[in-house]
N, C-alpha and C positions, 0 to 999 in steps of 0.2 A: 770878439768878446773873449775875455780871459777870466777863468774861475780858478784861482790858485788852490782853493780847498779841495776841489775835485780833480785837479790837474786837467782841466778842460780848456782847450784853445780853439776858437772858431768852429766849434762843433766836434772837434776831435779829442778823444780821451787818451791820455798818455799814462803808461803804467809806471814809469820811473821819473824821478825828479830831473834827471839829465835830459831825457827826451822832452819832458814838459818845458824845461828852460830853452831848449833848442826851438821847439814849436813857438814858444812865446816870443823869442827873438825874431823868428821868421815873420810872425804876425806883425811885429813892430816895424820890420823892414818893409813889408807890404803896405802897411798904413802910410809910411813915409813916401813910398813910391807913388801911391795913388794920389797923395797930396801934391807932390812936386812934379809929376810927369803928365804930359798931355796924352792920355791913353786913348783919345779919340783919333789920334793920328797914326795910321798904320805903319808908317816908316819909323816913328818913335817906338812903337810897340815892338816891331821886329828887332830894332837895334837893342832895346832893353832886354828882350827875350834872349838874344844871342849872347849878350854880356852876362846875363844871369846863368845861362847854361855853361858858358866857358869858365866862369869863376866858381862853379859848383856851389852857388849860394844857398840853394834849398835842398834839404835832406829829409824833410818830414812831409806828411800829407798836407799840412797847412800850406807849405810852399809849392808843392806839386799842384795843388788845386788852383793856385794863383796862375801858374804857368799855363 
């Protein structure tokens, strides 16, 4: 859930627009990954996790919570 007026993304409140936009982008990435990936398969999850860590995809609590 994203609330642009309050700079709130998935329950996390951001103090700057830059942080908010990064959190919003991570939320959109997570939504896409949940739709397109079989997260019930442990091998898929491990492969995805390793790829996300190596590429430093997430930098906010929104992304860290997903990991």
